[in-house]
N, C-alpha and C positions, 0 to 999 in steps of 0.2 A: 744843809741837811734841813729836813720838814720836823714841824712840831713834833712833839713826843707827849704820848698819853700812857697810862699804868692802866693794867686790864688785869683784873683782881677776880680769882675763885674760874671753877671749872666753866661755865655756861659762856662768862666772856670770854674766857680763851679758847675754847674750844669752836666757837661762834667766829671767832677771827681766821682761827686754822683753817675753817671751812671757806669762809670769804675771801679772805685776802692775806693766805699764810706769808707770800712776800713783805707784808708792811710789817709782820713781828720782827724784833731785832735779837730780843733774847728771853729767854722762860728760866724762870728760876722756880723747883719744885722743891718740897720738904724731903731731904734725904731720907728720913726714918721711914716715910709713907710708901710703901710696896704692895699696897691694893689693887683689885682688877682696875679701877678706875683710874689711877693715878699711871699704873704701865700703860692701859691704852691711850692715855693722854700723851705720854713719852713717847710713843711707839709712833702716833700720827705727827707729833712736832718734828720726830728725825725725819720721818718719810719726806714731810715738806721742808727739810735742809735747815730747820729751825735749831739754834744754838740751845742745849738743855742744860742748867748748870746745879743741881742738887748743895742745897743750903740748909744750914738749923733752920729750926721754926723761929726762932726770935730775929732771925734777919729779914723771913717774911710780915714777922710783925711790925717791924721797923718799916718795910717798905708800903707796907698796907695802910699804916698811919690810924688802926683801928678798925677797919674794915674787915669784915669776916671773910678770908682769903682760901680757907680749906685745902690748905699746902701747896697752892700755886699761884706765882704772879708773873705777868709778861709786860716788858718795854715793849711798844712798838709804835710806829708812824700815826699819827692821827689820819683817819680816813678822811677825804675830803666829800662833804656831800652838798647839796644844794644849800644855800646861806641866804637867799633872797625868794620871797615869795613867786615874783613876776619871773624868774628863772625858771621856778619850778612849773607855773602856769605857760611859759612859752615851750616846754619841754613836751609838756600834755597836748599841745594844737588843741586840736576837736573833741580830746577825751573830755568827761565831765570829771572835773577837780573833786579831791575828797581831803578834806583838811579837819584834824582836831585843835581846837583854840583852848587854851589851858590858862584863865586869869588867875592868880594868885596862888597857884600851887608851888610849894617851896618845901613840899616832903621829899627826900630823895628817893624813897622807897615807893610812896603814890607817882612820881616822873617814871619810874625806871619801870611800873607796871600799866603804866600808861602808854610808852612808847612800845612795851611787848605788843599789847591788843591793836596799836595803829598797824604795828608790822605785820599782824596777823589778818588783819580785815583788811590790807591793801591801802592804808591811807598814805597818802603824796606826802605829805608832811605835818608835823607838829608843831604850832605856833604859840608863843608866851612873849609875855612883856620882859623887858630886860632888866626892870627896879623889881618885878613882883614874883621871880623864877628860879628853880634850884638850877645851876649849872651841871652838865655832863661830867660830876663827881664820879669816885671809884663807886659809889654805893649804887647811883643810875646805873652807871656800865653794869656791875653784877648784877642788880634787878631784872635789867631790862635782859637781859639773857641774848646779847647781841645785835638786839632792836635797835640800839644806839649807833650801830654801825650801817645800817640799813635805812633809816627812817630819818629824813632832815630834820633836825630839831632846830629853829627859826626863832632867836631873839629877838624883838622889836623895841623900838625906842617909845612909840605911841600906838599901843594896841589899838585903841577908836580908829585911828586914823588907818592903819592895816586893813582893819575891817571895811572900812568905806572903800580903800583901794579894791578889795577882794568883790564887794557888791558893783562897782563900777567895770568888773571885768565877767559880771553875770554870774558870780559865785552867790548863792544862796544864803544867808546864815543865820542860823537858828540857833540860840540862845535856851538853857534848860531853866528851869524857875519853877518853884514848888506851887506857885500860886498862878500859873498860867492855865487857861480855861482849856485849851486843847492840849491832846496828849502827844506824845512823837509819833505816833502810829496814824499821826494826821499833815506829819511832811513827806512831802514828794523828794525822796531821797536818789532817785534817778537822775537827778539833772546836779549841776555842779554844786557843793554842798560843803559848808562849814560847820561844825557842830563846836559851841563854845559852851566848857563850863567852868564853873568858878569852884574854889575851895570849900571843903564842906565846912559847913555853920555859916560863913560867911557868905558865898555864894558871889555871882558876878558883880563888879564895881558898877554903880548905877551909869556911866556913861556907856560901859560895854553894853549893859542893857539895853540903852536905849539906842544901840546902833545897829542892833540886830532888826531883822528883817521877819522874823518870827521867834516867838517864846514858847516853848510848852512844856509840859511835865512828863514826868514817868510814872507810871502809873504805881500809887503805894498802895497794897492791899493788906499789908498784916500790920503790925503794931509798931513797928521802926519807922521814924519818919522820914529819914533822908539813908541815902545812900553811900559810902565811899567813893571819892571821885573817880579810882581806877575803875570801879565797879560800874559806876554809872556812865563813864564813858564806852565800857565795851558793850553796854545796851545799847548805845547810842549808834555807835559804829555799825555794830552788826546788823539795826536795823536797816541801814544802808547795803549791806553786804547782803541781807535778805529781798531788798525790792530788787537791788541789781542783778541777783539771779535767779529771780523767781521765773519760771519757763526757762530755764535752760536744760534742767533735768529731763532727762529722759526716760 
């Protein structure tokens, strides 16, 4: 049997029902909750042939282990996504690659939000160092709203080495730095690109920064000094979307 994972909350469970219902093993719902949202989820689950078990709220609390479950928890087979950067690049062929690299992001809410934006923007993978990153825990799954099932989250032993490997395959590596001279609008994001962001406050590690092809800043015109990493990643990823879709609309 393949590895199991826990899906917690409406977004995570309904997203899996939509993308890969057959991977769901069992769904547990709060027996006392009979509102429209819950009834709709139960109908979707039953239509997909999933087993639904009404249980007491305290049982869901025990399963979710502190994560806000909203009255629904599911057990499912882990979705197999690309686990290697070369695998992603090989599948892309001649298409321009699009990566988000997170250096030192350990907050599950930030990672979940970054995965959700990466999915929305069409990024091919999110890359992070294995020793300075949060794993795909239940909080990440819930905040990502299903994106953890669609965007490969690749953790690597040595981030600088991985960035050099990307550069060797013609991926332009762009780091964000508040002190950089140029801004993100100076980047040619139509080519294969990897945006690199560090944790809020600490930023990227020195070796990560030194490995980048280009450093840019996000223009800050107000009184705040920096953006949350999930917001900053949204700004960068959607600059790529803007450039790649420019001229396509008639």
